C-alpha positions, 0 to 999 in steps of 0.5 A: 589309890591307883584307881584315882590316878588320872594324869593330864601331864607328866608333872601331875602324874608324878604328884599323883604317883607320890600321893598314891605311894603315900610318900614313898619315893622309890614306890612313886618312881616305880609307879611313875615309870610304869605309867610313863612308859604306857603314856609316851605322848603325855605333855610335860606340864598341864596346858594353861587354861585361858583367862576369863577375858580370853574365853569371853572374847572367843565366845562373843566372836563365835556368837557374832559370826553365827549372827552374821551367817544367819542374819537372813533367817533371823530377819525373816523370822522377825518379819514373820513375828511382826506380821503375826502380831500386826494381824493378831493371827485372826482373819478379818471376817466375822464368824458366820454364826454363833456356836451352840453351847456344848451342853445343849443336847437336842 
């Protein structure tokens, strides 16, 4: 059970130690003290996860910033694709002579 202890905060460490000691408070306290001494920078509580709205807002802002930074490159790519579609990627000259069949051995 000790291998399953993955503390993200002091509160989660305390709960995981209690679980690992199968409810024995004394053993849980000893285990907690052992880990807490080795991890002095552990925050008291787990950080609050951002809401869906906050995550979405951050993502959209990141995409908009990227689009603003790369607008010239995107415009050049758009023009290139328009030109390829307009010209169909083919030259305007007809082929000089028809190609012979592949199976024709002479």
